[in-house]
C-alpha positions in Angstrom: 5.1 -21.7 -31.9 6.5 -21.6 -28.6 4.8 -24.6 -26.4 2.6 -23.2 -23.9 1.2 -20.4 -26.4 -1.3 -19.0 -27.7 -1.5 -16.5 -30.5 -4.1 -14.8 -33.0 -2.8 -13.5 -35.8 -4.8 -10.5 -36.2 -4.1 -7.9 -34.1 -0.2 -9.8 -32.7 -1.4 -10.7 -29.2 -1.1 -13.9 -27.0 -1.3 -15.8 -24.3 1.9 -17.1 -22.2 2.9 -19.1 -19.0 5.5 -17.6 -16.9 6.2 -20.1 -14.5 4.9 -18.6 -10.9 6.4 -20.8 -8.0 6.5 -24.8 -7.5 4.1 -26.6 -5.6 4.0 -28.3 -2.8 5.3 -31.5 -4.3 8.0 -29.0 -6.1 6.2 -28.8 -9.1 6.3 -25.3 -11.3 3.4 -23.5 -10.9 1.8 -21.7 -14.4 0.4 -18.1 -14.7 -1.4 -17.3 -18.7 -1.0 -13.6 -18.6 -1.8 -11.6 -21.8 1.0 -10.5 -24.5 1.5 -7.8 -27.6 3.8 -10.4 -29.6 6.8 -7.9 -30.5 9.2 -10.5 -32.1 10.0 -13.8 -31.8 10.5 -14.3 -28.2 9.6 -11.1 -26.7 6.0 -9.6 -25.3 4.8 -6.7 -23.9 2.2 -8.0 -20.6 -0.6 -6.8 -21.8 -1.9 -7.0 -17.8 0.3 -7.5 -14.3 0.0 -10.7 -13.2 -2.0 -12.1 -9.9 1.5 -14.7 -8.8 4.6 -14.1 -11.8 7.1 -11.8 -9.6 9.7 -9.1 -11.8 6.5 -7.8 -14.0 4.1 -4.7 -14.9 1.4 -3.9 -17.3 3.9 -2.6 -19.6 7.0 -4.5 -19.4 9.0 -5.5 -22.6 10.3 -8.9 -21.7 12.3 -11.7 -23.2 11.2 -14.9 -23.0 13.2 -18.6 -23.3 11.8 -20.4 -25.9 9.9 -23.6 -23.6 11.3 -22.1 -20.2 8.6 -20.6 -18.6 11.0 -20.7 -15.5 13.7 -17.9 -17.9 11.8 -15.1 -18.7 14.4 -11.6 -18.9 12.5 -7.6 -18.3 14.0 -5.1 -21.5 12.3 -2.0 -20.0 10.1 -1.4 -17.8 6.1 0.4 -18.3 7.1 2.4 -14.9 4.1 0.6 -13.9 3.3 -0.9 -10.3 1.9 -4.4 -10.0 -0.4 -4.6 -6.8 -1.5 -7.9 -5.6 -4.5 -7.7 -3.2 -5.6 -11.5 -0.9 -8.5 -11.6 0.3 -9.3 -15.5 2.1 -12.7 -14.7 1.5 -15.2 -12.8 -1.3 -12.8 -9.7 -2.2 -15.5 -8.2 -4.3 -16.9 -5.5 -1.0 -12.7 -5.0 -1.5 -12.9 -3.9 -4.7 -15.9 -2.4 -4.8 -14.5 0.3 -2.7 -11.0 0.2 -4.1 -10.8 0.1 -7.7 -12.6 4.3 -7.7 -9.7 5.0 -5.7 -7.5 3.3 -8.2 -9.6 4.6 -11.2 -8.9 8.3 -9.5 -4.4 8.3 -9.3 -5.2 6.9 -12.9 -4.8 3.4 -12.5 -6.5 0.3 -13.4 -8.1 -3.4 -12.1 -6.0 -5.5 -14.2 -7.5 -8.6 -13.3 -10.3 -10.3 -10.0 -10.6 -13.7 -9.3 -12.4 -14.8 -6.1 -10.3 -13.4 -3.7 -7.7 -11.5 -5.4 -7.7 -8.2 -7.6 -4.2 -7.0 -9.2 -3.6 -3.2 -10.0 -1.3 -1.4 -12.0 -0.9 2.5 -11.2 2.4 4.4 -12.6 5.7 5.1 -9.8 5.3 8.7 -10.6 2.2 8.4 -8.5 5.0 7.6 -5.1 5.3 5.2 -2.9 3.8 6.7 -0.5 0.4 7.8 -1.6 0.1 3.9 -2.7 0.7 3.0 0.7 -1.5 5.3 1.7 -4.8 4.6 -0.7 -4.2 1.3 0.3 -3.5 0.9 3.7 -6.9 2.9 4.2 -9.3 0.7 2.1 -7.2 -2.6 3.8 -8.6 -0.6 7.7 -12.1 -1.6 6.8 -11.4 -4.9 5.7 -9.8 -7.5 8.4 -7.8 -10.3 6.6 -7.7 -7.9 3.5 -3.4 -8.2 2.2 -1.9 -7.0 -0.2 1.6 -6.8 -1.9 4.1 -5.0 -4.8 4.4 -7.9 -7.3 7.6 -6.1 -8.8 9.6 -4.4 -6.7 11.8 -7.4 -5.1 14.2 -9.5 -6.7 12.1 -12.6 -7.8 14.6 -14.9 -6.7 15.6 -13.5 -2.6 11.1 -12.0 -2.3 13.1 -9.3 -0.3 16.1 -7.3 -2.0 14.6 -4.4 -4.2 15.1 -4.5 -7.3 15.3 -0.4 -7.6 13.6 0.3 -11.1 12.0 3.1 -10.5 14.1 5.3 -9.7 14.9 6.0 -13.4 10.9 7.2 -13.4 11.3 8.4 -9.9 15.0 11.4 -9.8 15.0 10.9 -14.2 18.5 12.0 -14.7 
């Protein structure tokens, strides 16, 4: 079994740790993510991550043994990972945002005291998703949201453009 990997052999699911960044001392920050184990070293992500970049629920990826910083997306699910943060309690934001996300077919994948992670399929359209998020956020000063999987994980700015295959199928 991989270091940092726990499994449930009956369902072939487990938890994998991937690198989400580094702390102020340049030490790795790892995020535990639930996965379906497809093959040795190949996984399907079961929920969108809060901090790990370039992945969303349903994506299939590989990860090198004992190297949580080295993962490679093999196939995109078409889901966007949407991360919402607030310095204070995020409960009211969740109460209002989750039903609206669910109306669009999305899901709340994770909730912590100051953060939420949603998965929404890109076919809904960026404009509609952004209108929804910006509309709800307007009622809550200090709340910010980000896409978690549309920019290059190294520079954080270069669009990945993986969504073209979903929005403009040939």
